C-alpha positions in Angstrom: 0.0 0.0 0.0 1.3 3.5 -0.9 0.1 7.0 0.2 1.1 9.9 -2.0 0.6 13.5 -0.9 -0.1 16.2 -3.4 -0.1 19.7 -1.9 -2.5 22.0 -3.7 -1.5 25.1 -1.8 -0.6 26.0 1.9 -4.1 25.1 3.1 -5.2 22.2 0.9 -3.8 18.8 -0.1 -4.9 15.5 -1.7 -3.8 12.2 -0.3 -3.8 9.3 -2.9 -4.0 5.8 -1.4 -3.0 3.1 -3.7 -4.1 -0.4 -2.7 -3.2 -3.7 -4.5 -4.8 -7.2 -3.9 -2.0 -8.3 -1.6 -3.0 -5.6 0.9 -6.6 -6.8 1.3 -6.8 -10.3 -0.2 -6.3 -12.4 3.0 -8.8 -10.4 5.2 -11.3 -10.2 2.2 -11.2 -14.0 1.7 -11.5 -14.6 5.5 -14.5 -12.4 5.5 -16.1 -14.4 2.6 -15.4 -17.7 4.6 -17.1 -16.3 7.7 -20.1 -15.2 5.7 -20.4 -18.6 4.1 -20.5 -20.2 7.6 -23.1 -17.9 9.0 -25.6 -17.1 6.1 -28.8 -19.0 5.6 -29.9 -19.4 2.0 -32.9 -21.6 1.1 -31.9 -24.9 -0.7 -28.4 -25.0 0.9 -27.2 -26.4 4.2 -25.4 -23.9 6.4 -21.7 -23.7 5.5 -22.3 -25.3 2.0 -23.5 -22.3 0.0 -21.3 -22.0 -3.2 -18.6 -19.4 -2.7 -19.6 -17.9 -6.1 -23.0 -17.1 -4.7 -21.4 -15.7 -1.5 -19.2 -13.4 -3.6 -22.0 -12.2 -5.7 -24.3 -11.5 -2.8 -21.9 -10.3 -0.1 -18.5 -9.8 -1.7 -18.9 -6.0 -2.4 -19.9 -5.2 1.1 -17.3 -7.4 2.8 -14.6 -5.8 0.6 -15.9 -2.3 1.3 -15.7 -2.9 5.0 -12.1 -4.3 4.9 -11.1 -1.5 2.4 -12.5 1.2 4.8 -10.4 -0.2 7.6 -7.3 -0.1 5.5 -8.0 3.4 4.3 -8.6 4.8 7.7 -5.4 3.2 9.1 -3.4 4.5 6.2 -4.8 8.0 6.5 -4.1 8.1 10.2 -0.6 6.8 9.8 0.4 9.3 7.1 -1.1 12.2 9.0 0.7 11.2 12.2 4.0 10.2 10.7 4.2 13.6 8.7 2.9 15.7 11.5 0.2 17.2 9.4 -2.0 19.7 11.2 -5.4 18.9 9.6 -8.7 20.6 10.1 -11.8 18.5 10.2 -11.4 15.0 8.7 -10.2 13.8 5.2 -13.0 13.8 2.7 -13.1 11.4 -0.3 -13.1 13.3 -3.6 -16.6 13.4 -5.1 -17.4 10.6 -7.6 -14.2 8.8 -6.6 -15.1 5.1 -6.9 -11.7 3.8 -6.3 -11.8 0.7 -8.6 -14.0 -2.2 -9.8 -15.8 -3.5 -6.7 -17.3 -6.5 -8.6 -14.0 -7.6 -10.0 -11.5 -6.4 -7.3 -7.9 -5.6 -8.3 -5.9 -2.5 -7.8 -7.7 0.4 -6.1 -6.8 4.1 -5.9 -8.6 6.4 -3.5 -8.2 10.2 -3.4 -8.9 12.2 -0.2 -9.0 16.0 0.2 -7.6 17.4 3.5 -7.7 20.9 4.9 -4.5 22.2 6.6 -4.2 24.6 9.5 -2.3 27.8 8.6 1.2 28.4 10.0 1.6 31.6 12.0 3.7 33.2 14.7 2.2 34.5 18.0 4.0 36.7 20.5 2.2 38.2 23.5 3.8 40.5 26.0 2.9 43.6 28.2 2.8 45.5 25.0 -0.6 43.9 24.4 -3.1 46.0 26.3 -6.6 45.0 27.4 -9.2 46.5 29.7 -10.1 44.3 32.7 -13.5 45.4 34.0 -14.1 45.1 37.8 -17.8 45.2 38.8 -18.2 47.4 41.9 -21.4 46.4 43.8 -23.6 49.5 44.5 -25.7 50.2 47.5 -29.0 49.0 45.9 -27.4 45.6 45.0 -26.1 45.2 48.5 -29.4 46.2 50.0 -31.2 43.5 47.9 -28.7 40.9 49.0 -29.2 41.9 52.7 -32.9 41.6 52.2 -32.6 38.1 50.5 -30.5 36.9 53.4 -33.0 38.2 55.9 -35.8 36.5 54.0 -33.9 33.2 53.9 -33.5 33.2 57.7 -36.9 34.8 58.4 -40.2 33.2 59.3 -43.7 33.3 58.0 -46.2 34.6 60.5 -50.0 34.5 60.3 -51.8 37.8 59.7 -55.4 38.8 59.3 -55.3 40.9 56.1 -53.4 40.7 52.7 -51.6 43.8 52.0 -49.9 42.7 48.7 -46.8 40.6 49.6 -48.2 37.7 51.6 -48.4 34.0 51.0 -52.0 32.8 50.9 -53.3 29.3 51.5 -56.8 28.5 50.1 -59.1 26.2 48.2 -59.8 26.3 44.5 -63.3 25.3 43.5 -64.2 24.9 39.8 -67.4 26.8 38.9 -70.0 26.1 36.2 -71.4 28.7 33.8 -73.9 29.9 36.5 -71.1 30.6 38.9 -72.0 27.6 41.1 -69.6 24.8 42.2 -69.3 22.5 39.2 -70.6 18.9 39.8 -67.6 16.6 39.8 -65.4 19.6 39.3 -61.9 20.4 40.7 -61.6 21.1 44.4 -58.0 21.6 45.5 -56.1 23.4 48.3 -53.1 25.3 47.1 -50.9 28.4 47.9 -50.5 31.6 46.1 -47.5 34.0 46.7 -49.0 37.4 46.0 -45.7 39.1 45.9 -44.5 37.1 43.0 -47.6 37.4 40.7 -46.8 38.9 37.3 -49.9 41.0 36.9 -50.6 44.1 39.0 -54.3 43.5 38.5 -54.0 40.0 40.0 -52.2 41.5 43.0 -54.9 44.1 43.5 -57.7 41.5 43.7 -56.1 40.0 46.8 -55.3 43.3 48.5 -57.4 43.9 51.6 -58.8 40.3 51.6 -59.1 38.5 54.9 -59.3 34.8 56.0 -62.6 33.4 54.8 -63.0 35.7 51.9 -63.7 34.2 48.5 -62.5 35.5 45.1 -63.7 34.5 41.6 -60.7 34.2 39.3 -59.2 32.5 36.4 -56.3 30.2 37.5 -54.3 31.4 34.4 -54.0 34.8 36.0 -52.3 33.5 39.2 -50.0 30.9 37.7 -46.8 30.8 35.6 -47.5 28.6 32.6 -49.4 25.3 32.2 -47.1 23.2 34.5 -47.6 25.6 37.3 -51.3 25.9 36.7 -51.8 22.1 36.7 -49.8 21.7 39.9 -51.8 24.5 41.5 -55.2 22.8 40.7 -53.9 19.3 41.5 -54.3 17.8 38.1 -52.1 16.6 35.2 -51.0 19.0 32.6 -52.8 17.1 29.8 -56.1 17.6 31.7 -56.0 21.4 31.4 -57.9 21.5 28.2 -61.2 20.3 29.7 -61.5 22.6 32.7 -63.4 25.8 33.2 -61.7 29.2 33.4 -63.9 30.2 36.3 -62.8 29.2 39.9 -63.5 30.5 43.3 -60.6 30.8 45.7 -61.4 30.8 49.4 -58.6 32.0 51.7 -57.9 29.8 54.7 -54.6 31.3 55.8 -52.6 34.5 55.2 -48.9 34.5 56.2 -46.4 37.3 56.0 -42.7 37.0 55.9 -41.1 38.5 59.0 -37.4 39.3 58.1 -34.7 37.9 60.3 -33.4 40.3 63.0 -30.1 41.9 62.3 -28.3 40.5 65.3 -25.2 38.3 66.1 -27.2 35.1 65.8 -28.2 36.1 62.3 -24.6 37.0 61.3 -23.3 33.8 62.7 -25.8 31.6 60.8 -24.7 33.1 57.5 -21.0 33.4 57.8 -20.0 31.3 60.9 -19.3 32.4 64.4 -17.6 35.7 64.9 -16.8 36.3 61.3 -19.1 39.4 61.1 -20.3 41.3 64.2 -22.2 44.3 62.8 -24.4 45.5 59.9 -21.4 47.5 58.6 -19.2 44.5 58.5 -22.1 42.5 56.9 -22.4 44.9 54.1 -18.6 45.0 53.6 -18.5 41.2 53.5 -21.4 41.0 51.0 -19.7 43.6 48.8 -16.4 41.6 48.9 -18.2 38.3 48.1 -20.1 39.9 45.2 -16.9 41.3 43.8 -15.2 37.9 43.9 -18.3 36.3 42.3 -18.2 38.9 39.5 -14.5 38.1 38.8 -15.7 35.1 36.7 -17.7 37.5 34.6 -14.7 39.8 34.3 -12.5 36.9 33.2 -15.1 35.9 30.6 -15.1 39.4 29.2 -11.3 39.5 29.1 -11.2 36.2 27.3 -13.8 37.4 24.7 -11.9 40.6 24.1 -8.5 38.9 23.7 -9.9 36.2 21.3 -11.7 38.9 19.2 -8.6 41.1 19.0 -6.2 38.2 18.2 -8.6 36.8 15.6 -9.0 40.2 14.0 -5.2 41.0 14.0 -3.9 37.7 12.8 -6.5 37.2 10.1 -5.6 33.5 9.8 -6.5 32.1 6.4 -8.5 28.9 6.3 -9.3 26.2 3.7 -12.9 27.6 3.4 -14.2 25.6 0.5 -13.0 22.3 2.1 -14.4 23.3 5.6 -17.8 24.1 4.2 -17.9 20.7 2.4 -16.7 19.0 5.6 -19.4 20.8 7.7 -22.1 19.6 5.3 -20.7 16.0 5.2 -20.2 15.6 9.0 -23.4 17.3 10.2 -25.8 14.8 11.8 -28.8 16.5 10.3 -29.1 17.7 6.7 -27.9 21.3 6.3 -28.2 23.5 3.2 -25.5 25.6 1.6 -27.4 28.7 2.6 -27.4 27.7 6.2 -23.6 27.0 6.0 -22.9 30.4 4.4 -25.1 32.1 7.1 -23.2 30.6 10.0 -19.7 30.1 8.6 -18.2 33.4 9.7 -19.0 32.6 13.4 -17.8 29.0 12.9 -14.5 30.1 11.2 -13.8 32.7 13.8 -14.4 30.2 16.5 -11.9 27.8 14.7 -9.3 30.6 14.4 -9.5 31.2 18.2 -9.1 27.5 18.8 -6.0 27.4 16.7 -4.6 30.5 18.5 -5.5 28.9 21.9 -3.8 25.6 20.8 -0.6 27.6 19.9 -0.6 29.3 23.3 -0.8 25.9 25.0 1.9 24.4 22.9 4.4 27.3 22.8 4.1 27.9 26.6 4.0 24.3 27.6 0.7 24.6 29.4 -0.2 21.2 30.8 -3.1 19.6 32.6 -2.0 16.9 35.0 -4.1 13.9 36.0 -4.1 15.1 39.6 -5.6 18.4 38.5 -8.3 16.6 36.6 -9.2 14.3 39.5 -9.3 17.3 42.0 -11.5 19.3 39.6 -13.9 16.4 38.9 -14.2 15.6 42.6 -14.9 19.2 43.3 -17.8 19.2 40.7 -19.2 16.1 42.3 -19.0 17.5 45.8 -20.7 20.7 44.7 -23.6 18.6 43.2 -24.1 16.9 46.5 -24.0 20.2 48.4 -26.4 21.8 46.0 -29.1 19.2 46.8 -28.4 19.4 50.5 -26.8 15.9 50.6 -23.7 15.1 52.7 -20.5 15.1 50.6 -19.0 11.5 50.4 -15.6 10.7 51.9 -12.6 11.2 49.7 -12.4 7.5 48.6 -16.0 7.6 47.4 -15.4 10.9 45.6 -12.4 9.5 43.9 -14.3 6.4 42.8 -17.2 8.7 41.5 -14.7 10.9 39.6 -13.0 7.9 37.9 -16.5 6.8 36.8 -17.3 10.2 35.4 -14.1 10.5 33.5 -14.6 7.1 31.8 -17.3 9.0 29.7 -15.3 10.5 26.8 -17.6 13.5 26.4 -17.4 14.3 30.2 -13.6 13.8 30.3 -13.2 16.1 27.2 -15.3 18.7 28.9 -13.2 18.6 32.1 -10.0 18.9 30.2 -11.3 21.7 28.1 -12.3 23.7 31.1 -8.9 23.1 32.8 -7.0 24.2 29.6 -9.3 27.2 29.3 -8.3 28.2 32.9 -4.6 27.6 32.1 -4.8 29.9 29.0 -6.7 32.6 30.9 -4.1 32.5 33.7 -1.3 32.8 31.1 -3.0 35.8 29.5 -3.6 37.6 32.8 0.1 37.1 33.6 1.4 38.1 30.2 -0.6 41.0 28.7 -1.0 44.5 30.3 -4.4 44.7 32.1 -5.9 48.1 32.6 -8.3 47.6 35.5 -11.5 49.6 35.3 -14.2 49.8 37.9 -17.7 49.8 36.5 -21.2 49.3 37.8 -23.1 46.1 37.1 -25.4 47.9 34.6 -22.3 49.4 32.8 -20.7 45.9 32.7 -23.9 44.4 31.2 -23.9 47.0 28.5 -20.2 46.4 27.7 -20.9 42.6 27.7 -23.7 43.0 25.2 -21.6 45.5 23.1 -24.2 48.3 23.7 -21.7 50.7 25.3 
């Protein structure tokens, strides 16, 4: 077997694979013998079907399977041995049959490949980028303080709804005359007036007391069909047959009493003695919010760097090949118009991937197995904590992490996240960062390119 490379230009080449009978004959004949043993054809005992009939019926498919294995192995070996930096996967030239499949002899297959461009990349403090730091404002801190006080507050019974209470009451389905519908829905459920979307819906509860009844449409006090069905105690597919008139009789009214701003409250949130005054509480919240927003600042920096480098380097790509490869490799049918519409975003994403890979290679950025395990165990521990479950012991976490990493997609995602973090760390330590404090609203505008 022989592989010949013909370079069309810096970004495109054709690999010609020449296969002679000696390369495939043994495996092809073994495949025919296996088929002869296993196929059932009326009129012949198993294993005694004439070989000529086997060849005629199954020969082409058996040969194609063996040839496909040979071709893939040859392509991979040539690309690896010659350190070719290919984009996508090799594509057979259109209308390239390779040879006579009914009378196999010598075959010749031609595959197009797209090559990554060569380029130099030097980053230093001469490369300057803005690094936006979000400064939490008083309103944001006030809201966080209130959320914390709500979280540790308590619901207390009251006589009258003033507009922000939680109601417990009974829904009763009504007929066209406004009377309880025979065999209709009767279900007790809660309504949080504060979180109703409609001001009109909030108004109809204001001033109501325990024992009062209100005629309403459940649609006005729910958030979509799933919520409406749960509120009425029925399945979602049963909604179509119900009335839009219900009475709701209030049985309880409860109002949230915010937690007192005292040492017990501070200790519950941050641990004993960490915070001892409202002033310290607000300072701690401000610092925590700033740290949380660092992730957003990092994402903005990464975006700005990638867009700038893609724009400055203007890396050429084998566009015609890539568009053909996208069409051939897509799981669902895709039109040429769709490819053209989305190609710019795809090609710029590919350019950044090439730049990122060069940063990793040139700066010897590595992700070690210990880092992968530590990161994966952290993800698993966070999942347990998120659902209020105790975090397993380290041995169990390790076992779970190993199980997760056996999934190729999950492992690829973990490695990608860790390499992204390595590249970001390198960028932050290499380029010149001009730190700028901005409000959250200003940052949102910058992130959406409105500023």
